[in-house]
C-alpha positions in Angstrom: 0.0 0.0 0.0 1.5 3.3 -1.0 1.5 6.4 1.2 -1.2 8.3 -0.6 -3.6 5.3 -0.6 -2.8 4.8 3.1 -3.6 8.4 3.9 -6.9 8.2 1.9 -7.8 5.0 3.8 -7.1 6.7 7.2 -9.2 9.7 6.2 -12.1 7.4 5.3 -11.7 5.5 8.5 -11.7 8.8 10.5 -14.8 10.1 8.7 -16.7 6.9 9.4 -15.6 6.8 13.1 -16.7 10.4 13.4 -20.1 9.6 11.8 -20.5 6.7 14.2 -20.1 8.9 17.3 -21.9 12.0 16.0 -24.7 11.0 13.5 -25.6 7.6 14.9 -26.7 8.8 18.4 -28.8 11.5 16.7 -30.7 9.0 14.7 -31.7 6.9 17.7 -33.0 3.9 15.7 -33.7 0.5 17.2 -31.7 -1.0 14.3 -29.0 1.6 13.9 -26.4 2.0 11.2 -23.0 0.9 12.5 -20.5 3.1 10.8 -17.7 1.7 13.0 -18.1 -1.8 11.6 -18.1 -0.4 8.1 -14.9 1.4 8.8 -13.3 -1.7 10.3 -14.4 -3.8 7.3 -13.2 -1.3 4.8 -9.8 -1.2 6.5 -9.7 -5.0 6.9 -9.9 -5.7 3.2 -7.0 -3.4 2.5 -4.5 -4.7 5.0 -3.1 -8.1 6.0 -5.0 -10.2 8.6 -2.7 -9.4 11.5 -3.0 -5.6 10.9 -6.8 -6.0 10.4 -7.0 -7.8 13.8 -5.2 -4.8 15.4 -7.6 -2.3 13.8 -10.5 -4.4 15.0 -9.1 -4.7 18.5 -8.5 -1.0 18.8 -11.9 -0.1 17.4 -13.6 -2.6 19.7 -11.8 -1.2 22.7 -12.9 2.3 21.7 -16.5 1.1 21.3 -16.3 -0.8 24.6 -15.1 2.3 26.4 -18.7 3.6 26.3 -20.2 0.4 27.8 -18.0 -0.6 30.8 -20.5 -3.3 31.9 -19.6 -5.4 28.9 -16.1 -4.3 28.3 -14.2 -6.6 26.0 -17.1 -8.0 24.0 -16.8 -5.4 21.2 -13.0 -5.9 21.1 -13.5 -9.6 20.7 -16.2 -9.2 18.0 -14.4 -6.6 16.0 -11.0 -8.4 16.2 -12.6 -11.7 15.0 -14.6 -10.0 12.2 -11.7 -7.9 11.0 -9.3 -10.8 10.9 -11.8 -13.0 9.1 -12.7 -10.2 6.7 -9.1 -9.7 5.8 -8.5 -13.4 5.4 -11.7 -13.9 3.3 -10.7 -11.0 1.0 -7.7 -13.0 -0.1 -9.9 -16.1 -0.8 -12.9 -14.8 -2.7 -13.6 -11.1 -2.2 -14.3 -9.4 -5.5 -15.0 -5.8 -6.3 -18.7 -6.5 -6.9 -21.4 -4.3 -5.6 -23.7 -7.2 -4.5 -20.8 -9.0 -2.8 -19.9 -5.8 -0.9 -23.5 -5.6 0.4 -23.4 -9.2 1.5 -20.0 -8.6 3.1 -21.2 -5.7 5.1 -24.4 -7.5 6.1 -22.5 -10.7 7.3 -19.8 -8.6 9.0 -22.3 -6.6 11.0 -24.5 -9.6 11.9 -21.4 -11.7 13.0 -20.2 -8.8 15.2 -23.6 -8.5 16.8 -23.9 -12.2 17.4 -20.5 -12.3 19.1 -21.3 -9.3 21.2 -24.8 -10.5 22.3 -23.6 -14.0 23.1 -20.4 -12.8 24.9 -22.3 -10.3 27.0 -24.8 -12.9 28.3 -27.3 -10.2 29.2 -30.2 -11.5 27.1 -31.9 -14.9 27.6 -34.8 -16.8 26.1 -37.1 -14.8 23.9 -35.2 -11.6 24.2 -32.1 -13.3 22.9 -33.9 -14.8 20.0 -35.6 -11.5 19.2 -32.2 -9.7 19.2 -30.4 -12.4 17.2 -33.1 -13.1 14.6 -34.9 -9.7 14.3 -32.9 -6.6 15.5 -29.4 -7.8 14.6 -30.3 -8.7 11.0 -32.3 -5.4 10.6 -29.3 -3.5 11.8 -27.1 -5.5 9.5 -29.4 -4.7 6.6 -29.4 -0.9 7.4 -25.6 -1.0 7.9 -25.2 -2.9 4.6 -27.3 -0.3 2.7 -25.3 2.6 4.3 -22.0 0.8 3.5 -23.0 0.5 -0.2 -24.0 4.2 -0.3 -20.7 5.1 1.3 -18.8 3.0 -1.2 -20.4 4.9 -4.0 -19.8 8.3 -2.4 -16.3 7.6 -1.2 -15.2 5.7 -4.3 -12.6 8.4 -5.3 -10.9 8.1 -1.8 -11.0 4.3 -1.8 -9.7 3.8 -5.3 -12.7 1.5 -6.1 -13.5 0.7 -9.6 -16.8 2.0 -11.1 -19.9 0.1 -9.8 -21.5 -2.0 -12.4 
């Protein structure tokens, strides 16, 4: 990765983290857009798995700083998702619009599953409702937002034109 591409990637990452902590709380949705997971996934596909895991760990710790009762769950989830995203990129990730949407959806849903299961706060019907209703809805909204951001930020990400 050359210097200008790295700087562009860091700018996109900073913009998405800023959106996560400024715009997301203002929306107040039950199934919110997770700009932080979008930022982590976009960085993860551009670096090696070890560096992606570090980005995921640091992002997860930053997210966990706001929820001290479940500190560590976000770090665990983001580290695992970032590592797997970076590894999967090498296996079959293509610059396809639909695959990017699926990638964002699965990344967000996987992170939510790890967080919900590791926190062990929800049980029974509440757990099923979170895992089968709210997490997929949040993943769908996050995926849609990620695709819009890919189109808008394409010049900074050096992405090819969307077909």
